[in-house]
N, C-alpha and C positions, 0 to 999 in steps of 0.2 A: 194820345188817344188813337191816332191813326195807326200807330204801331200795334196797339192792342187789338184793334179791329182786324188788321192784317194777320196777326198771330192766330186769332180765332178762326179766320177763314182758311188758313193753311192747315190748321188742326182739323177742321171739318173735312177738308179734302183728303188728308192722311187717314182719317177715320173711315171714310167711304172706301178708299183704296184698300185698307186692311180688311174691311168687312167683305168686299168683293173677292179678294184673294182667299180669305178663309172659306167662303162659301164654295169657291171653285175647288179648293183642296179637299173639302168634305165630300163634294160630289165625286172627285177622283177616288177617294177611299171607298165610297159606295159602289162605284163602277168596278173596282178591283174585287170586291166580295160578291157582288151580284152580277155575274157575267151575262145574265139574260137581259139586262137593261139596254134598251135601244136609245137612240138619240132623243126621242120624245120623252122617254122616262127620265133620262138624265137631265134634260132641260127642265122638266117639272120639278125634279128633286132640287136642282140649283135655285129655281125660282122660289121654292118653299123655304130654302135656307136663307135667302135674301129677304124674304118677307114681302117683297114687292118686285115686280118685273118692269116697272115703268122705265122706259127708255134704255133697258138693258139689252144688249145684243149678245146672244149666246151662240157659240159654234161648237159642235161636237163632231170629231172625226176619228175614224178607226184606221190603223195601219198595221202591217205585219213586217217585222224585220228579224231575220235569223230564226224563224219559226215561233217568235213571240209576238202576240197581238197586243198592241198599245191603243189606248184611248186618249186622245188629246181633247182637252176642254178649255175653252177660252171665253171670256166675257169682258165686255167693255161698256162703259156708260159715260155719257157726257156729264161734265161738272161745270156749273156756272157759279162763279163767286157771287154771293148774295149782295155784298156791299158795293160791287161795281168798281172796286179799286184797281183791278187789273185789266180793265177794258171790258168790252161786251162779248168777246169771243169765248166760246166754251173750251175748256180743257177736257181731256179724256183720262179717266182712270181705268185701269185694266188689270185682269188677273188671268193666269193661265197655268195649266199643269198637264203633264203627260204621264200616264201610269200604265204599267203592264197588267194585263188581266191574269189572274191566278188560274192555273190549270185545274180542270175538273178531275176529280178522282172517281 
């Protein structure tokens, strides 16, 4: 029984990690197409994709290398195992991406 509960908890953590990474990737794709999006617009888009922004820490940064502008988006969220099997400390799930902005024509 303990193994089954642990399996469900690890599955829940992987689900949250995958959901967070997918939302960050979708926001990166949005940033590539919509060059006018600033950090607050991208943060709102990511929050909308996640469905909730509770305890999610989002960072958006822009950089230029060799004449190409990149947007880096990262998000992380604390994860607490519900069953308490793995102690009381939180783990962290995270997702990040860096995408080039498409040139305007």
